[in-house]
C-alpha positions as CSV (number, residue, x, y, z in Angstrom):
1,M,30.0,70.6,-43.7
2,A,32.1,68.3,-41.5
3,T,30.5,67.3,-38.2
4,I,31.8,69.3,-35.1
5,K,33.0,67.0,-32.6
6,L,32.5,68.5,-29.0
7,K,33.2,67.0,-25.7
8,P,30.1,66.4,-23.6
9,S,31.0,69.2,-21.4
10,S,30.9,71.7,-24.1
11,S,30.3,75.2,-22.5
12,V,27.9,77.8,-23.4
13,Y,27.9,81.4,-22.1
14,V,24.7,83.5,-22.1
15,T,25.3,87.1,-21.6
16,T,21.9,88.1,-20.1
17,P,18.8,86.4,-18.4
18,I,16.7,84.9,-21.1
19,P,13.2,83.3,-21.0
20,R,13.0,80.0,-19.4
21,E,12.0,78.3,-22.7
22,A,15.2,79.1,-24.2
23,L,17.3,78.5,-21.2
24,K,15.6,75.0,-21.0
25,L,16.4,74.2,-24.6
26,L,20.0,75.1,-24.0
27,K,20.4,73.1,-20.9
28,K,18.8,70.2,-22.5
29,H,21.4,70.0,-25.4
30,C,24.6,71.7,-24.0
31,G,26.9,70.2,-21.4
32,E,27.3,73.5,-19.4
33,V,25.4,76.7,-19.7
34,R,26.8,79.7,-17.6
35,L,24.3,82.5,-17.4
36,C,24.9,86.1,-16.6
37,K,22.1,87.0,-14.2
38,D,22.6,90.7,-14.5
39,H,20.2,92.6,-17.1
40,Q,22.9,95.3,-17.7
41,A,25.2,95.0,-20.7
42,L,28.4,93.0,-20.0
43,T,31.6,95.1,-19.2
44,K,34.4,94.5,-21.9
45,Q,36.6,92.8,-19.3
46,R,33.8,90.5,-18.2
47,L,33.0,89.4,-21.8
48,L,36.8,88.9,-22.5
49,K,37.0,86.5,-19.6
50,E,33.9,84.5,-20.2
51,V,34.3,83.9,-23.9
52,R,37.8,82.5,-23.5
53,D,36.9,78.9,-23.0
54,A,33.3,78.8,-24.4
55,D,32.2,76.7,-27.3
56,G,29.1,78.9,-27.8
57,L,28.0,82.4,-27.1
58,F,24.4,83.7,-26.8
59,S,24.8,87.5,-27.3
60,L,22.7,90.5,-27.3
61,L,23.1,93.6,-29.7
62,T,24.4,95.5,-26.8
63,D,27.4,93.1,-26.5
64,K,30.2,94.5,-28.6
65,I,32.1,91.5,-29.9
66,D,35.1,93.0,-31.9
67,E,38.2,91.4,-33.1
68,P,40.1,91.6,-29.9
69,A,37.2,89.7,-28.3
70,I,37.2,87.2,-31.1
71,K,40.8,86.7,-30.9
72,R,40.3,85.6,-27.2
73,M,37.9,82.9,-28.1
74,K,40.0,79.7,-28.1
75,R,37.1,77.2,-28.6
76,M,34.2,79.3,-30.0
77,K,32.1,77.6,-32.7
78,V,29.1,79.9,-32.7
79,I,27.9,83.2,-31.7
80,A,24.1,83.4,-31.6
81,N,23.0,86.9,-31.6
82,C,19.5,87.5,-30.2
83,A,18.7,90.3,-32.8
84,V,17.9,90.7,-36.4
85,G,21.0,93.1,-36.8
86,F,24.4,91.9,-36.1
87,D,26.5,95.1,-36.5
88,N,27.8,94.5,-32.9
89,I,29.7,91.5,-34.1
90,D,32.9,91.7,-36.3
91,V,31.5,89.1,-38.6
92,A,34.7,89.0,-40.8
93,A,36.9,88.4,-37.9
94,A,34.7,85.7,-36.8
95,T,34.6,84.1,-40.2
96,R,38.5,84.1,-40.2
97,R,38.6,82.1,-37.2
98,G,35.8,79.6,-38.2
99,I,33.1,81.0,-35.9
100,M,29.6,80.9,-37.1
101,V,27.4,83.8,-36.5
102,T,23.6,83.7,-36.5
103,N,20.7,86.1,-36.0
104,T,16.9,86.0,-35.4
105,P,15.1,87.4,-38.4
106,G,11.4,87.3,-39.0
107,V,10.1,86.7,-35.4
108,L,10.1,90.4,-34.6
109,T,8.8,91.9,-37.8
110,E,5.2,92.4,-36.8
111,A,6.2,93.9,-33.3
112,T,8.5,96.2,-34.8
113,A,6.1,97.3,-37.5
114,D,3.5,97.9,-34.7
115,L,5.9,100.0,-32.9
116,T,6.9,102.0,-36.0
117,W,3.1,102.9,-36.3
118,A,2.8,103.8,-32.7
119,L,5.9,106.3,-33.2
120,I,4.4,107.8,-36.5
121,L,1.0,108.6,-34.9
122,A,2.6,109.7,-31.5
123,V,4.8,112.3,-33.4
124,A,2.0,113.3,-35.8
125,R,-0.6,113.9,-33.2
126,R,1.9,115.0,-30.4
127,I,0.4,112.4,-28.1
128,P,3.3,112.5,-25.4
129,E,3.3,116.3,-25.4
130,A,-0.3,116.4,-25.0
131,D,-0.2,113.7,-22.1
132,R,2.4,115.8,-20.3
133,F,0.3,119.0,-20.8
134,F,-2.8,117.2,-19.4
135,R,-0.9,115.8,-16.3
136,A,0.6,119.1,-15.6
137,G,-2.9,120.5,-15.0
138,K,-2.7,122.9,-18.0
139,F,-5.8,121.6,-19.7
140,K,-8.6,124.0,-18.8
141,E,-10.9,123.8,-21.8
142,W,-11.3,122.7,-25.2
143,Q,-9.8,125.1,-27.6
144,L,-9.7,125.4,-31.5
145,F,-5.9,125.7,-31.7
146,L,-4.9,123.4,-28.9
147,M,-2.3,120.8,-29.6
148,L,-2.6,120.9,-33.4
149,G,-0.9,117.8,-35.1
150,A,-0.4,116.6,-38.5
151,P,-2.6,114.4,-40.5
152,V,-1.6,110.9,-41.5
153,F,-4.5,109.8,-43.5
154,G,-4.1,110.1,-47.2
155,R,-0.5,111.5,-47.0
156,T,2.7,110.0,-48.4
157,L,4.8,107.4,-46.4
158,G,8.5,107.0,-47.6
159,L,10.3,103.8,-46.4
160,I,14.1,103.8,-46.4
161,G,14.6,100.0,-46.6
162,A,11.9,97.7,-47.7
163,G,12.8,94.3,-46.1
164,R,10.7,92.3,-43.7
165,V,9.9,95.2,-41.3
166,G,9.5,97.8,-44.1
167,T,7.1,95.6,-45.8
168,A,4.9,95.1,-42.8
169,V,4.9,98.9,-42.4
170,A,3.9,99.5,-45.9
171,L,1.0,96.9,-45.6
172,R,-0.3,98.7,-42.4
173,A,-0.3,102.0,-44.5
174,K,-3.2,100.7,-46.6
175,G,-5.5,101.3,-43.7
176,F,-4.5,105.0,-43.8
177,Q,-4.9,105.0,-47.6
178,M,-1.4,106.5,-47.9
179,K,0.7,106.7,-51.0
180,V,3.8,104.5,-50.4
181,L,7.3,105.3,-51.7
182,Y,10.2,103.1,-51.0
183,S,14.1,103.4,-51.6
184,D,15.9,100.0,-51.5
185,T,18.8,98.3,-53.5
186,F,16.3,95.6,-54.4
187,R,12.8,95.8,-55.7
188,N,10.0,94.8,-53.6
189,E,7.2,93.4,-55.8
190,R,5.0,92.5,-52.9
191,I,4.5,96.1,-51.7
192,E,4.3,97.3,-55.2
193,K,1.4,94.9,-55.7
194,E,-0.3,95.0,-52.3
195,A,0.2,98.6,-51.3
196,S,0.7,100.3,-54.7
197,A,4.3,101.3,-53.6
198,Q,6.6,103.1,-55.9
199,R,10.4,102.5,-55.9
200,V,12.1,105.9,-56.1
201,T,15.7,107.2,-55.4
202,L,16.4,108.3,-51.9
203,Q,16.5,112.0,-52.9
204,T,13.0,111.8,-54.5
205,L,11.7,110.1,-51.4
206,L,13.1,112.8,-49.2
207,R,11.6,115.4,-51.1
208,R,8.1,113.9,-51.5
209,A,7.3,111.9,-48.5
210,D,5.2,113.4,-45.5
211,V,6.4,110.7,-43.2
212,I,9.7,108.9,-43.5
213,S,10.5,105.6,-41.7
214,I,13.9,104.0,-41.7
215,H,14.2,100.2,-41.9
216,A,17.7,99.7,-43.4
217,P,20.4,97.7,-41.8
218,L,23.5,99.5,-40.6
219,D,26.7,99.1,-42.7
220,K,29.3,101.3,-44.2
221,D,26.7,102.5,-46.8
222,T,24.0,103.4,-44.5
223,Y,26.0,105.0,-41.6
224,H,25.0,108.6,-41.4
225,L,22.7,108.2,-44.4
226,I,20.6,110.9,-43.1
227,G,22.7,114.0,-42.4
228,D,22.4,117.7,-43.1
229,R,22.0,117.4,-46.7
230,E,19.3,114.8,-46.6
231,L,17.5,116.7,-43.8
232,A,17.5,119.8,-45.9
233,M,15.7,118.0,-48.8
234,M,12.7,117.0,-46.6
235,K,9.6,119.0,-46.3
236,P,9.4,121.5,-43.4
237,S,6.2,119.5,-42.3
238,A,7.9,116.1,-42.6
239,L,8.2,113.6,-39.8
240,L,11.1,111.3,-39.5
241,V,10.9,108.0,-37.7
242,N,13.8,105.5,-36.9
243,T,13.3,101.9,-35.4
244,A,16.4,100.5,-37.3
245,R,19.7,101.5,-36.0
246,G,20.6,104.9,-34.5
247,E,23.9,105.4,-36.5
248,I,22.0,105.6,-39.7
249,I,21.0,109.3,-38.7
250,D,23.7,111.9,-38.0
251,E,22.2,112.7,-34.4
252,K,23.9,116.1,-34.4
253,A,22.3,117.2,-37.7
254,L,18.9,115.9,-36.7
255,I,19.1,117.9,-33.5
256,G,19.8,121.0,-35.5
257,A,17.0,120.5,-37.9
258,L,14.5,119.8,-35.1
259,R,15.6,122.9,-33.1
260,A,15.2,125.1,-36.2
261,R,11.9,123.6,-37.1
262,R,13.5,122.6,-40.6
263,I,11.4,119.3,-40.2
264,A,8.3,119.2,-38.1
265,G,9.2,116.2,-35.8
266,A,10.8,112.9,-35.2
267,G,10.2,109.6,-33.4
268,L,13.2,107.6,-32.4
269,D,13.6,104.1,-30.8
270,V,17.3,103.9,-31.5
271,Y,20.2,106.3,-31.0
272,E,23.6,107.0,-32.4
273,Y,25.5,106.4,-29.1
274,E,23.0,104.2,-27.5
275,P,22.2,104.2,-24.6
276,K,23.6,107.7,-24.4
277,V,21.4,110.5,-25.7
278,P,22.3,114.2,-25.9
279,A,20.6,116.2,-23.1
280,I,19.4,118.7,-25.8
281,L,17.6,116.0,-27.5
282,K,15.5,115.2,-24.4
283,T,14.3,118.8,-24.2
284,L,12.9,119.1,-27.6
285,P,9.2,119.0,-27.8
286,N,8.9,117.8,-31.4
287,V,10.7,114.5,-30.7
288,V,9.3,111.3,-29.3
289,L,11.9,109.2,-27.5
290,L,11.7,105.4,-26.8
291,P,14.1,103.1,-25.0
292,H,14.6,100.7,-28.0
293,I,11.5,98.7,-27.5
294,G,10.7,97.8,-31.2
295,S,10.5,94.1,-30.4
296,A,9.4,94.4,-26.8
297,T,6.4,92.1,-26.4
298,L,6.7,89.0,-24.3
299,E,5.8,86.7,-27.1
300,T,8.4,88.3,-29.5
301,R,11.3,88.4,-27.1
302,T,10.5,84.7,-26.2
303,Q,10.5,83.7,-29.9
304,M,13.8,85.7,-30.6
305,A,15.5,83.8,-27.6
306,L,14.2,80.5,-28.7
307,L,15.4,81.1,-32.2
308,A,18.9,82.2,-31.0
309,A,19.1,79.0,-28.9
310,K,18.1,76.8,-31.7
311,N,20.8,78.5,-33.9
312,L,23.4,77.9,-31.2
313,V,22.4,74.3,-30.5
314,A,22.3,73.4,-34.3
315,A,25.8,74.7,-34.7
316,L,27.1,72.9,-31.7
317,E,25.6,69.7,-32.9
318,G,27.3,70.0,-36.3
319,R,24.3,71.1,-38.2
320,I,24.1,74.3,-40.2
321,P,22.1,76.9,-38.1
322,P,18.8,78.1,-39.8
323,N,19.9,81.6,-39.6
324,L,23.7,81.6,-40.5
325,V,24.7,85.1,-41.5
326,N,28.2,84.1,-42.6
327,P,27.9,80.9,-44.7
328,E,31.4,81.3,-46.1
329,V,32.6,80.3,-42.7
330,L,31.6,76.7,-43.5
331,K,34.8,76.3,-45.6
332,N,36.9,76.7,-42.5
333,V,34.7,75.6,-39.5
334,R,37.1,74.3,-36.8
């Protein structure tokens, strides 16, 4: 890869406030760092304006960087996404223009796996519902049939996607002595060995699992992977958890299944039209809703921001970023 020659005044735009450690790193290595101080997602107009003359972009998954935005980038060398997923970026368009795209894998694995298990237990044992019941003054005495939930110990866990996070979730299942099934394009020998996991087809997983947890990336093959047909395959007692990407589930179909009790419950940290959520979904007692906090620990978010900053700096200094998602771009880097 040829060294990228930049002027000392190379400009980086950061679309959100970030931890001071990451900001310090950027300021040390970049000529100019322009920082959006608003925690809200950038408007399309603001994004188009700010990227026009930037050499590097530090972005979030809420920043929709489509082809029209990429065409406005006159000097852009790298888009450093502070997330594992990069479905918010038109990577093909970036590649055509010689722009590197990076992500932040690995550092959020354990935090997201922890959150997945928090959702599994919250849905299974109706914890948010019981909390509301108690706070409303409805708890008068212990009753044999009060707030009956579903067992997790010894049941079957089905993983749709067995990458880093799916693996971490599977390993935690050992403590609950669960049988683990997984559906993935690739075999995962680690969880087969350490969690006695069995690789099966998606249809088999849906029919046999008591708890189904989604950990697949969003792409053309996984968009609406779970719809009416797939929900109908699940046990009426099954629980569905999603900490990956909202669009993997057909939200309308899920609402219908939850309302009709065709499945027992769901736990969601991501949504199809995030941050918009259908009003009816918020009223259902058998679903737990979280505001996309899978990686939300101070340590994890700091590590994510630092990794994104390191990716950005590496690219601007003419080095191959450690987490380059479009290596084919190296043939036409500007």
